[in-house]
C-alpha positions as CSV (number, residue, x, y, z in Angstrom):
1,M,6.0,-16.3,8.4
2,P,5.0,-13.1,10.2
3,V,5.6,-9.7,8.6
4,T,8.2,-7.7,10.5
5,N,8.4,-4.5,8.5
6,P,5.9,-2.1,10.0
7,E,4.9,-0.6,6.6
8,Y,4.2,-4.0,5.1
9,R,2.4,-5.0,8.3
10,S,0.0,-2.0,8.0
11,I,-0.6,-2.8,4.3
12,A,-1.4,-6.5,5.1
13,R,-3.7,-5.5,8.0
14,K,-5.6,-3.2,5.7
15,H,-5.9,-5.8,3.0
16,L,-7.1,-8.5,5.4
17,M,-9.1,-6.8,8.1
18,Q,-10.7,-3.6,6.6
19,K,-13.7,-5.3,5.1
20,K,-17.4,-5.5,5.8
21,V,-19.2,-8.8,6.3
22,C,-22.8,-9.5,5.5
23,R,-24.8,-10.7,8.6
24,K,-27.1,-12.8,6.4
25,C,-24.9,-14.6,3.9
26,S,-21.4,-13.9,5.4
27,A,-20.0,-12.6,2.2
28,T,-17.1,-10.1,2.4
29,N,-17.7,-6.7,0.9
30,P,-15.5,-3.6,0.4
31,L,-15.3,-1.0,3.2
32,S,-17.3,1.5,1.2
33,A,-20.2,-0.9,0.6
34,K,-23.7,0.1,1.6
35,K,-25.3,-3.3,0.7
36,C,-24.1,-6.8,0.2
37,R,-22.8,-7.7,-3.3
38,K,-24.4,-11.2,-3.1
39,C,-27.8,-10.9,-1.3
40,R,-28.3,-7.1,-1.5
41,S,-28.9,-7.0,2.3
42,T,-28.1,-3.7,4.0
43,E,-27.1,-5.5,7.3
44,L,-23.3,-5.2,7.1
45,R,-20.8,-5.3,10.0
46,M,-17.0,-4.7,10.2
47,K,-14.9,-7.8,10.1
48,R,-13.9,-8.9,13.6
49,S,-10.2,-9.1,14.6
50,N,-9.0,-12.2,16.3
51,R,-7.0,-10.2,18.9
52,K,-7.9,-10.6,22.6
């Protein structure tokens, strides 16, 4: 069921998409992370969106 309310949509997008992903172990980390919480690697990237 898609979210139609624009305010709720922005909250959902922030909760789901604004994360960092470790390039080594694929763990999700908070946006403010400098290193991975699982493997302590500093190779983090932003989570990719599925939009094309």
